[in-house]
N, C-alpha and C positions, 0 to 999 in steps of 0.2 A: 784402513782400519784395522790393528789387531783382532785375531781370531778369536781369543776370547772376547772382548769389547762385542764384536760382533754378535757370539751367541748370547752376550745379556742384554744387548739390545734387542733381538729375536724375542726372546723372552719376554721383555716388556710389551714388545708390539704383542706377542698371544694375551697378554693379559691385558691392555687395553681394549683388545678386537671387541666392539667394532669401532670405537673409535680409534685417532691417530694417537700412538705415543710419541712421545717426545724428549731428549736428552741432550747432553753434553758432553763432547769431548774434552776434557780437562789434562795437562800435561802437571802430574804431581810425582816429585822427586824423582824427576826423570823417567817416567813411566808413563803411558797415555790411559788415561783411565774412563770409563763412561758415567756417568751420573744422569741419572733418572731426574726427569723434572713434571709437576706437574701440566697437565693440558687444560689451560682455561676457556680454551676457544671453546664458541657455541657449534653443536651440531657433528656429527662424524667425519666430514669430509674438511677438517683445518686444524690447525693447532697454533695454540698461542703461549710461549713457556710463561708462567707464573713469576715475574719480576722477583720475588723472592728467591724463588730457586736459581737462576741467572746471578741475582748477588751473590747468594752463598756459593756457586758454582766459583765463582770469580774470585773469591777467599782461598778455597782449595789451590788453586794454581794458574797458569796460562790457557785461557779457553782457547781451544784451537778446531772446534769441530762441532757442527750440529746434524743431531739424527732426527730423522722421525721416521714414523710409519703409512705406507699406504695400503690401508687395508683392504682386500679382495681386489688390489689393482696390482698393475705392473710398477717397477720402481721408476718409472722414465719422470722426469720432474715437470710439472706444471706450470703454465707461463707465472703464477703466484710463486712457485719456490725460485724458479730463474730470478724475478726480482728481488724478493727479500735475500736469496743469498746474496746476492751484488752488495745490497744494502748492508748486512752485518759484515763483508769482506771475509766469509773463513769458508773454510770447505765444507759443504753439506753433503751425508751420505742418507739415502733412503734404501729403505728393507721394504720387502712386499710382503707382506704377511694374507694366507699362509703360504705364500708359492716359494719364500725364503730366496728369492731372488735380490741383490743388489745395485746402487747406482751412484756414482760419486758426482759430485755437481762444484767445479771450480767456477769463482766470480771471474768473469771474462768480458766486460763488458755489455751487457745485453742490456737493451731495453724493450719492454714491450710496446705490440704496434697500438697507436690511439685509437683505432678501430679494429673490432673483432677482438679486443682481449676480456678474455675469461676475468669471473667475479668472484673475488676474494677481501672480505672486509678488513679494511686496514692495513691492506697492500697492492692490491688491484680495487679499487672503487672510487664513487664519483668524484670525492675530493683530491685522490689519486691522478684520475683523469685531468683534474684541474689543474695540477701541479705539473705534470708531465708535458700537457700543452704549456703554458709559459716556459717551461726549461726549452725546449722546443722552438717555438715562436717567435718568444722574445727574450729569452737566455736571463730570463727572470725566476731566480728558485724561491720558493714560498716556503713560509715553516712549515712543518710536518709535525703532527695532532697526533699523539696517544689517543687512538678510541677502539673501544670496544664493540663489539656486536651489539647492535640497537642501543645505541647509548641515546639515542631518543628517548626510548622509555625507560632510562635510568636514570631521571632527573638530568642530564646534561644538555649543552645547547652548543653543541662544537661550531655551528657558521659563527651564529649572532655575537657567540662570546671571542672568537678571534679573528674574524675577518679584518675588523677596524686595523686593529693592532699590524695585522700583516700585510697594510696598505691598501683598503681597499675603503669605499664609501658609496653610499645610493645614491643613484642619480637617476633622472626623468627617463621613464620607461619610453618615451617618444625621441629619446633623441641616441639609436642605438647605434655602438661601434663595433667593430669586429674586436673579439675579446673582453665583450662586457659579460658579464657573470649572473644567471638568473637562481635564486636561492627557492627552490620548493618545497611544499608540505606534503607527503604523500603518506597518506594514513598516520600521522604524528602529530604529538603535540606541541611540536615545534618544526620550524624548516630542516629538513633532513635529507635535501637533494640537491644537485649544484651542475647546473650547464652551463658551457663556453658557446658563446654567438659566434658563428663563425662569419657571418655575412648570409645576405640574400635567404631571408627568413629559414636559416639552417642554423642548429644548435649540435653540439656534441656531447654526451653524456654516456653516463653508465649507471644504469638502473639493478637493482639488487637483484641477483640471481637471472641476470641476462648479460650478451656481452655487449660491449660500449658498441654506439652508435650513431651517426648522422641522423636526426630527424627535423622533421618540420617545423619550427613554432610557431603554434598556433592550437586552436582547440583546449584539451586535458592540459597539455603544459602550460600554456596561457593562463587558465583557470586556477592553477594550484601554484602560480609565481606569486611567492610573497616579496621579495627585493630583489631591485636589479643594483647588481654594483659596477664600480668603476677601479681598476688597477690606477693608484696615482694620481686619482680623481681627489680635489681640494673636499677633506670629511664634512660631512653631514650628521644629522642626529639619527640615530637609529629610532 
């Protein structure tokens, strides 16, 4: 990234501190230009580029890079950065503020581990873990859905609105098979958490703010389960 754009991005990071700043690099009239974007992510440890800003940048020229800051942290990419970089297919640049260090991240086929992955809503969350398990274990690519932080408190119903169309249906919970999915309701008006059944009484899931893990299915997890689903099963009513 050119020095001028580094200066602009660093100034943006300074103004946004302690939140993350984000922007895009666009080739406009043969020159690489840094375009500021609004961060609509919740909290200070993530960024989500406003869709309107992304669309506006796309009309300015060819988007060739993503830039964001790490407030008070070194510029080493997180697991979420690596996953999102792969999904974007673009080069990412990370600026550390106030340290002033930079790093560059290039898509190289990174896949986050199923167990022990960090939490980042919309990138590494419970639904992302379900998708990645089905890709790895069944070579099935489930649709990805745009989802914002705490969508369950914004009137959305991600799982119940989309899982049937994604190929799942409700099954008898006493006939479990590896790959069945549990929908759970964690301090929410609607089901907002999902887990994959691994067999032998174990589930794989990613609870908000924690590392993804294997846990015994029973007790609390069983109590908050609202639906048991199976992929490719004949559809039943919700």
